[in-house]
FIKOLBA-863084 format. One record per residue: chain; x, y, z of N, C-alpha, C in turn; residue in one letter. Coordinates in pm, 1 decimal, m for minus. Example, Ala and Ser with C-alpha at 12.3 -4.5 7.8 and 13.67 -1.06 7.14 Angstrom:
<recs>
REC   c        n.u        n.v        n.w       ca.u       ca.v       ca.w        c.u        c.v        c.w   r
REC   A     1319.0     m569.0      780.0     1230.0     m450.0      780.0     1320.0     m330.0      780.0   a
REC   A     1285.0     m225.0      708.0     1367.0     m106.0      714.0     1290.0        3.0      787.0   s
</recs>
This chain:
<recs>
REC   c        n.u        n.v        n.w       ca.u       ca.v       ca.w        c.u        c.v        c.w   r
REC   A       85.1     m117.4        0.0        0.0        0.0        0.0       89.5      123.5        0.0   m
REC   A       51.4      219.0      m78.9      123.7      345.6      m85.3       71.9      441.0       22.8   e
REC   A      154.7      538.6       67.3      109.0      633.3      169.2      m21.0      704.3      133.5   p
REC   A      m41.7      738.9        6.9     m166.6      806.6      m31.6     m286.9      715.4      m10.5   a
REC   A     m271.8      587.2      m38.8     m380.7      491.1      m16.0     m405.6      473.5      133.6   e
REC   A     m297.7      469.5      211.3     m310.6      458.0      356.1     m380.9      581.4      412.6   a
REC   A     m345.6      699.5      361.8     m409.8      822.9      407.5     m559.3      820.5      379.2   a
REC   A     m595.6      773.9      262.4     m737.3      765.0      227.0     m811.3      670.9      321.7   e
REC   A     m747.7      561.6      359.6     m809.8      463.0      448.5     m838.1      519.8      587.4   l
REC   A     m746.5      601.3      640.5     m758.5      648.7      779.1     m806.7      792.5      793.2   i
REC   A     m820.1      865.4      683.9     m846.1     1010.2      688.4     m964.4     1049.0      776.5   a
REC   A    m1073.0      975.8      770.0    m1192.2     1012.7      846.1    m1174.5      995.0      997.6   a
REC   A    m1065.3      932.5     1039.5    m1039.9      914.6     1182.8     m933.1     1005.4     1238.2   g
REC   A     m871.6     1087.9     1153.2     m757.6     1169.9     1194.3     m792.1     1318.1     1183.6   v
REC   A     m772.4     1389.9     1293.8     m792.1     1535.1     1294.6     m657.4     1602.6     1272.7   a
REC   A     m653.2     1715.7     1203.5     m526.2     1784.3     1179.9     m467.2     1842.4     1307.9   p
REC   A     m334.6     1853.4     1307.1     m262.4     1914.0     1418.2     m243.9     1819.0     1534.9   g
REC   A     m171.3     1864.7     1633.2     m154.3     1788.9     1755.6      m42.8     1685.7     1749.6   g
REC   A      m35.9     1608.2     1855.3       65.8     1504.7     1870.3        2.1     1368.2     1854.6   a
REC   A       57.9     1289.8     1763.1        9.5     1154.7     1733.8      125.2     1057.0     1742.6   w
REC   A       94.1      929.5     1756.4      195.8      824.8     1749.7      147.4      716.8     1654.8   a
REC   A      239.9      666.7     1574.4      215.1      550.5     1489.1      285.6      433.8     1554.0   d
REC   A      208.0      340.3     1604.3      260.1      226.8     1680.2      288.1      110.3     1586.6   l
REC   A      412.0       62.8     1587.3      451.2      m39.5     1492.3      475.4       22.9     1356.6   g
REC   A      546.4      133.9     1354.1      561.4      217.3     1234.5      632.4      147.4     1118.9   a
REC   A      723.7       57.5     1149.5      792.4      m15.7     1043.3      855.6       75.2      939.9   g
REC   A      833.5       43.7      813.0      895.9      119.1      704.2      828.7      253.3      675.3   s
REC   A      723.3      286.4      748.2      670.5      421.6      744.9      553.7      451.9      654.2   g
REC   A      492.2      352.9      592.7      379.1      380.9      503.6      269.9      457.9      576.3   t
REC   A      224.8      406.0      690.7      117.3      473.6      763.6      168.4      596.3      838.3   f
REC   A      296.0      597.6      876.8      351.7      717.0      941.1      347.5      834.2      844.4   t
REC   A      388.2      810.4      721.2      385.1      916.9      620.3      242.1      963.0      593.4   r
REC   A      150.4      867.7      586.6        9.5      902.3      566.2      m41.2      987.0      681.7   a
REC   A      m12.1      944.2      802.5      m55.6     1016.4      922.0        6.8     1155.5      926.8   l
REC   A      135.2     1166.3      894.7      203.1     1296.5      897.1      140.6     1393.6      797.6   a
REC   A      100.9     1342.7      683.2       34.7     1427.3      583.7      m99.7     1475.6      635.8   t
REC   A     m176.0     1385.5      697.0     m308.5     1421.4      748.0     m301.0     1515.4      867.6   l
REC   A     m205.0     1493.8      954.8     m190.1     1579.5     1073.5     m143.4     1719.1     1032.1   v
REC   A      m56.5     1726.0      932.8      m13.6     1854.3      879.2      104.9     1914.4      952.1   g
REC   A      148.7     2028.2      900.3      271.6     2093.0      946.3      266.7     2137.5     1091.6   a
REC   A      148.4     2153.0     1148.7      137.3     2195.1     1288.2      143.0     2078.2     1385.7   d
REC   A      163.2     1957.6     1334.0      161.6     1840.0     1419.5      295.4     1771.4     1430.4   g
REC   A      296.9     1673.3     1519.8      412.5     1586.0     1540.5      362.8     1442.9     1539.6   t
REC   A      437.6     1355.0     1474.8      405.9     1212.3     1474.8      526.5     1137.7     1530.2   v
REC   A      504.8     1061.1     1635.9      606.8      973.5     1691.2      596.3      839.9     1619.2   y
REC   A      701.6      800.7     1549.7      706.4      672.6     1479.6      768.3      572.2     1575.5   a
REC   A      686.2      481.8     1629.7      730.2      388.3     1733.3      741.9      248.6     1673.6   v
REC   A      858.2      188.6     1690.7      879.6       50.8     1646.8      992.0       m7.7     1730.9   d
REC   A      984.8     m137.6     1757.0     1091.2     m200.1     1836.5     1215.5     m229.9     1752.8   r
REC   A     1204.6     m219.3     1621.7     1314.9     m246.3     1529.8     1376.2     m114.2     1483.6   d
REC   A     1492.5      m80.4     1539.1     1558.3       46.4     1503.6     1589.3       53.6     1354.6   a
REC   A     1627.4      m57.6     1295.9     1660.1      m57.8     1152.8     1537.8      m22.7     1068.2   a
REC   A     1420.4      m67.2     1110.5     1298.0      m36.4     1035.9     1270.5      112.9     1034.0   a
REC   A     1315.6      183.6     1135.7     1292.8      328.5     1144.2     1402.1      409.1     1075.1   l
REC   A     1494.2      342.6     1006.0     1603.6      411.6      939.9     1558.4      519.1      843.4   g
REC   A     1443.1      501.6      782.5     1391.7      601.2      687.4     1371.1      737.1      752.7   w
REC   A     1350.1      741.0      884.2     1324.4      869.3      951.0     1449.1      956.8      955.5   t
REC   A     1567.7      898.3      942.6     1691.0      977.6      945.5     1710.5     1056.6      817.1   r
REC   A     1645.3     1013.2      712.1     1660.8     1081.6      583.7     1578.9     1209.8      576.3   r
REC   A     1473.8     1219.0      656.7     1390.4     1339.2      653.9     1297.7     1337.2      773.2   s
REC   A     1280.2     1450.6      837.6     1183.2     1454.7      946.7     1048.7     1509.4      900.5   d
REC   A     1036.4     1535.3      772.1      907.0     1572.7      713.2      884.8     1483.6      592.5   r
REC   A      789.5     1392.5      602.0      770.5     1296.0      494.4      716.1     1355.4      366.1   p
REC   A      653.8     1470.8      373.1      598.9     1534.1      252.6      585.2     1683.0      280.8   a
REC   A      580.4     1760.1      177.6      562.1     1904.2      194.5      436.3     1928.8      277.2   a
REC   A      449.2     2006.8      381.2      334.9     2037.0      466.0      304.9     1931.3      569.6   g
REC   A      383.7     1824.8      575.3      358.6     1716.2      669.7      411.2     1745.8      808.1   g
REC   A      363.2     1670.6      903.8      406.0     1684.2     1042.5      551.8     1642.6     1058.0   a
REC   A      612.9     1691.4     1162.9      747.3     1647.5     1200.4      735.9     1503.9     1251.3   r
REC   A      826.0     1416.5     1207.5      826.7     1276.0     1250.1      944.6     1253.2     1343.4   v
REC   A      915.4     1198.1     1461.0     1017.0     1171.6     1561.6     1023.8     1020.5     1582.7   v
REC   A     1137.5      956.5     1550.2     1147.5      812.6     1570.7     1163.4      778.1     1718.4   p
REC   A     1106.5      665.3     1757.3     1117.9      619.7     1895.7     1124.1      467.3     1894.0   h
REC   A     1237.8      411.3     1933.8     1254.4      266.5     1937.3     1200.2      215.0     2069.1   v
REC   A     1094.5      134.0     2060.9     1031.6       79.4     2181.0      934.3      m30.8     2141.7   a
REC   A      902.8     m113.1     2238.9      804.2     m220.0     2224.9      669.9     m163.6     2271.3   d
REC   A      570.3     m165.7     2183.9      440.9     m103.6     2217.5      367.5     m176.1     2329.6   i
REC   A      410.7     m297.3     2364.1      343.6     m371.0     2471.6      395.0     m331.4     2609.7   t
REC   A      499.2     m248.9     2612.2      557.2     m199.7     2737.7      527.0      m50.9     2751.2   e
REC   A      538.2        1.9     2873.1      509.1      144.0     2897.3      601.1      232.0     2812.8   r
REC   A      540.7      330.9     2748.2      613.1      425.3     2663.1      612.6      563.5     2728.1   l
REC   A      712.6      646.6     2699.6      715.7      781.5     2756.9      630.8      879.3     2675.6   p
REC   A      508.5      841.4     2645.6      417.5      925.7     2567.8      299.0      962.4     2656.5   l
REC   A      262.6     1087.9     2655.5      150.4     1133.2     2737.2       72.3     1240.4     2663.1   r
REC   A      m56.7     1245.8     2693.3     m144.2     1351.6     2641.9     m139.9     1364.0     2490.1   e
REC   A     m141.5     1250.2     2424.0     m145.0     1250.7     2278.0     m285.8     1281.7     2229.0   l
REC   A     m292.7     1342.9     2111.8     m421.8     1367.9     2048.6     m472.3     1243.7     1976.1   d
REC   A     m379.6     1156.3     1938.4     m421.5     1035.5     1869.9     m311.8      931.8     1860.5   g
REC   A     m355.6      809.4     1842.7     m268.0      695.0     1821.1     m316.6      620.6     1698.7   l
REC   A     m224.4      568.2     1622.8     m255.9      483.3     1509.0     m184.1      351.0     1529.3   l
REC   A     m256.7      241.6     1521.1     m198.0      107.2     1525.4     m241.4       36.9     1397.8   a
REC   A     m153.2       38.2     1298.7     m183.9      m21.7     1168.8     m112.6     m155.7     1157.2   a
REC   A     m190.6     m261.4     1155.9     m135.9     m396.8     1142.3      m32.2     m426.9     1249.4   n
REC   A      m57.9     m382.7     1370.6       33.1     m406.0     1482.1      m32.1     m489.1     1592.1   a
REC   A     m159.3     m461.5     1622.3     m224.5     m530.3     1734.4     m239.0     m680.0     1708.1   l
REC   A     m243.1     m720.6     1582.1     m257.8     m863.4     1554.2     m130.6     m944.0     1583.1   h
REC   A      m23.2     m879.2     1624.0       96.7     m949.6     1668.7      101.0     m965.1     1820.4   f
REC   A        8.1     m902.3     1890.8       m1.2     m914.5     2036.1      m88.7    m1036.1     2066.5   v
REC   A      m39.5    m1129.8     2149.1     m122.3    m1246.6     2181.8     m260.2    m1205.1     2231.9   p
REC   A     m359.1    m1280.1     2192.0     m499.1    m1248.7     2225.4     m517.6    m1223.2     2373.9   r
REC   A     m453.2    m1304.8     2457.0     m469.2    m1290.2     2602.8     m416.5    m1156.2     2653.8   r
REC   A     m327.5    m1090.1     2576.6     m267.5     m963.0     2618.9     m326.8     m841.1     2548.9   d
REC   A     m412.0     m861.6     2451.5     m461.1     m748.1     2371.7     m536.8     m645.3     2454.7   q
REC   A     m620.8     m688.4     2547.6     m696.9     m592.3     2628.6     m603.3     m510.0     2716.4   a
REC   A     m505.1     m575.7     2777.6     m409.4     m503.0     2861.5     m331.4     m401.4     2778.1   r
REC   A     m283.9     m443.3     2662.2     m204.6     m354.4     2576.7     m289.5     m238.5     2525.9   v
REC   A     m411.5     m265.1     2483.3     m496.2     m155.9     2435.8     m526.3      m57.8     2549.1   l
REC   A     m548.6     m108.2     2669.7     m569.7      m20.0     2784.1     m448.1       66.5     2812.9   g
REC   A     m329.6        6.3     2804.8     m205.7       81.6     2824.5     m191.5      189.9     2718.5   l
REC   A     m214.4      153.3     2593.7     m203.0      250.3     2484.5     m304.0      364.5     2500.3   l
REC   A     m426.2      330.1     2537.3     m529.5      432.7     2556.0     m491.9      530.3     2667.1   a
REC   A     m411.6      486.3     2763.8     m372.0      574.9     2874.2     m281.5      689.3     2827.4   s
REC   A     m226.5      680.6     2706.2     m141.9      787.6     2653.2     m223.9      899.5     2590.3   y
REC   A     m352.3      877.0     2573.5     m438.1      973.6     2504.3     m500.4     1073.2     2601.3   l
REC   A     m512.2     1195.9     2557.1     m582.0     1298.2     2635.0     m733.0     1272.3     2624.5   r
REC   A     m815.3     1332.4     2709.4     m959.9     1319.2     2692.7    m1001.5     1365.8     2553.0   p
REC   A    m1081.0     1286.7     2486.9    m1123.6     1315.5     2350.8    m1028.2     1261.7     2245.3   g
REC   A     m913.4     1208.8     2287.3     m813.6     1158.3     2193.3     m863.9     1037.9     2114.6   g
REC   A     m809.0     1020.1     1995.5     m854.2      916.8     1902.5     m756.9      799.6     1898.3   a
REC   A     m812.9      679.5     1894.6     m734.6      557.6     1872.2     m781.0      501.0     1738.9   f
REC   A     m694.3      506.4     1638.1     m727.0      456.8     1504.8     m659.6      321.2     1486.9   v
REC   A     m739.4      222.4     1454.5     m689.7       86.6     1433.7     m708.3       48.1     1288.0   l
REC   A     m604.4      m10.3     1228.9     m612.4      m66.6     1094.7     m578.0     m213.9     1108.5   v
REC   A     m669.5     m299.5     1065.1     m650.6     m443.4     1077.9     m718.5     m516.5      964.1   e
REC   A     m686.1     m643.4      952.0     m754.2     m730.4      856.0     m884.8     m777.4      918.1   y
REC   A     m990.1     m779.6      838.2    m1119.6     m827.5      884.5    m1123.2     m979.0      863.9   d
REC   A    m1056.3    m1047.7      954.6    m1051.6    m1193.6      949.8    m1059.2    m1247.5     1091.1   q
REC   A    m1104.7    m1368.6     1102.5    m1120.3    m1431.8     1232.8    m1025.4    m1549.1     1252.9   r
REC   A     m972.1    m1602.6     1145.0     m886.0    m1719.3     1152.7     m739.5    m1674.6     1147.1   i
REC   A     m659.6    m1725.7     1240.2     m518.7    m1690.2     1246.5     m443.0    m1745.1     1125.8   a
REC   A     m341.9    m1669.9     1084.1     m248.9    m1712.0      980.0     m107.9    m1677.8     1029.7   t
REC   A       m4.7    m1724.6      962.8      130.8    m1686.1     1005.6      153.8    m1534.9     1000.4   p
REC   A       83.9    m1464.1      912.8      102.5    m1319.6      896.3       11.3    m1238.4      986.9   w
REC   A      m96.1    m1299.2     1031.8     m191.3    m1235.2     1123.5     m222.1    m1338.2     1232.9   v
REC   A     m128.1    m1353.8     1328.2     m142.3    m1463.1     1424.4     m255.5    m1446.4     1525.8   p
REC   A     m293.0    m1322.6     1557.0     m398.5    m1295.9     1655.9     m494.5    m1192.6     1598.3   y
REC   A     m584.4    m1235.5     1509.5     m671.2    m1141.5     1437.7     m753.4    m1051.3     1529.2   p
REC   A     m781.4     m931.0     1478.6     m864.7     m833.3     1549.1     m972.3     m784.9     1451.4   v
REC   A    m1074.0     m869.6     1427.6    m1183.4     m824.5     1341.4    m1263.4     m715.1     1412.9   p
REC   A    m1353.1     m646.4     1343.9    m1423.8     m532.5     1404.3    m1492.2     m562.4     1537.7   p
REC   A    m1559.5     m675.9     1551.6    m1627.6     m705.0     1679.0    m1526.7     m722.6     1792.0   q
REC   A    m1413.0     m782.2     1762.7    m1307.6     m797.0     1863.6    m1256.3     m659.2     1905.1   r
REC   A    m1237.2     m568.6     1808.1    m1194.0     m433.5     1843.2    m1298.4     m364.7     1930.2   f
REC   A    m1425.8     m384.0     1900.2    m1531.9     m324.1     1982.8    m1522.4     m374.0     2126.8   a
REC   A    m1500.6     m503.2     2144.4    m1488.2     m560.9     2278.8    m1364.8     m506.5     2350.3   d
REC   A    m1252.3     m499.4     2279.4    m1129.3     m446.7     2338.4    m1142.4     m298.7     2373.6   l
REC   A    m1206.6     m222.1     2287.2    m1227.2      m79.0     2312.9    m1311.4      m58.4     2438.4   a
REC   A    m1416.7     m136.3     2450.7    m1501.6     m126.2     2569.6    m1420.2     m157.0     2695.1   r
REC   A    m1337.2     m262.0     2691.2    m1254.2     m298.7     2805.8    m1152.8     m189.8     2839.5   a
REC   A    m1109.4     m114.3     2739.9    m1012.5       m5.6     2760.4    m1080.0      128.0     2791.2   a
REC   A    m1212.1      125.5     2812.0    m1290.3      246.3     2843.3    m1288.3      347.5     2730.0   c
REC   A    m1281.7      298.8     2606.8    m1292.8      384.6     2488.9    m1436.9      381.1     2439.3   l
REC   A    m1472.8      477.9     2358.1    m1605.9      478.7     2298.5    m1618.6      362.6     2200.1   t
REC   A    m1740.9      332.2     2161.7    m1762.4      227.1     2061.8    m1693.1      268.1     1931.6   a
REC   A    m1616.0      177.8     1872.3    m1546.2      212.5     1747.8    m1642.7      240.4     1632.9   p
REC   A    m1599.4      327.7     1544.7    m1672.6      361.5     1422.1    m1580.2      332.5     1305.0   r
REC   A    m1627.1      253.6     1210.0    m1545.9      224.9     1092.6    m1532.4      350.7     1008.3   e
REC   A    m1409.2      380.6      968.1    m1382.8      501.4      889.6    m1325.9      471.2      751.5   v
REC   A    m1292.7      345.6      726.0    m1238.8      309.9      595.7    m1231.7      159.6      579.0   g
REC   A    m1232.6      117.2      452.8    m1224.7      m25.4      420.1    m1174.7      m36.1      277.8   r
REC   A    m1093.4     m136.8      252.6    m1044.6     m164.0      118.2    m1008.7     m311.6      107.1   r
REC   A    m1007.4     m359.4      m13.6     m969.6     m497.9      m38.5     m821.0     m515.2       m9.8   a
REC   A     m786.2     m629.7       43.5     m646.9     m662.4       68.9     m583.6     m721.5      m56.6   s
REC   A     m458.3     m692.0      m76.7     m384.5     m753.8     m186.7     m349.6     m898.9     m155.9   r
REC   A     m366.0     m938.6      m31.8     m319.5    m1069.9       13.5     m432.2    m1167.8       40.2   y
REC   A     m535.0    m1165.6      m37.9     m639.6    m1265.0      m20.4     m777.2    m1205.4      m16.2   g
REC   A     m872.7    m1286.8       23.9    m1012.5    m1246.1       16.5    m1057.8    m1153.2      128.7   p
REC   A     m974.9    m1129.4      227.3    m1017.3    m1046.0      339.4     m995.2     m897.7      311.8   k
REC   A    m1076.5     m815.9      376.1    m1063.2     m670.8      365.5     m971.0     m618.9      475.0   d
REC   A     m919.5     m499.4      453.1     m851.7     m422.4      556.9     m950.9     m314.4      599.1   i
REC   A     m969.9     m298.9      729.2    m1061.2     m194.7      776.7     m985.9      m98.0      867.8   y
REC   A    m1037.3       21.8      876.8     m988.5      121.3      971.2    m1107.2      164.8     1056.2   a
REC   A    m1084.0      173.5     1186.4    m1189.2      215.0     1279.2    m1128.4      308.3     1382.6   a
REC   A    m1210.3      396.0     1437.1    m1164.2      490.0     1537.8    m1252.4      479.2     1661.1   v
REC   A    m1187.8      481.1     1776.9    m1254.9      488.9     1907.6    m1189.8      606.1     1981.1   a
REC   A    m1259.8      664.2     2075.6    m1208.8      781.2     2145.5    m1207.5      759.9     2297.3   h
REC   A    m1119.5      834.3     2362.6    m1124.6      845.7     2507.8    m1240.5      941.1     2535.5   v
REC   A    m1333.6      904.5     2622.5    m1444.0      997.3     2652.2    m1387.8     1130.7     2703.4   p
REC   A    m1456.1     1235.8     2668.0    m1413.3     1368.2     2713.0    m1458.8     1473.4     2615.8   g
REC   A    m1396.5     1590.8     2625.9    m1441.7     1703.5     2543.0    m1434.5     1676.1     2393.6   p
</recs>
């Protein structure tokens, strides 16, 4: 997927400006999309446990003209991060690597980084059966259950597209921390 396609998928869940984090940023497709949507007045923390995967951030701290500043951060998203009062979080194809038994705890931890009213945008495959590439699926109903456990609002789907890797769709949904 290209950054423009990723931006289209998540756009309805992302507000411009503010501080956001892309969890499991990897090679930066969704980080670049998020930085474009957040705009020049924002900051995006690109978080990944693989420092080499974040190497692209050294080449430029602005992924596109008018994009947010991107700050790399090497860390495991399942452990406490030094992020607070974020306006939003994006987890694109990351939560399905967290064992099912730990997903509620991890989502609760991640939600604790958000300010009241902050957005949690999830991008996942709409599948229920595990595969080597999606070992712990998070279909929409599972995300709704996890969001409720993390004291987030009921998720709203904001985007969907066919996957290049089979018959399943990729969906994007947003849930919020209650507040203003």
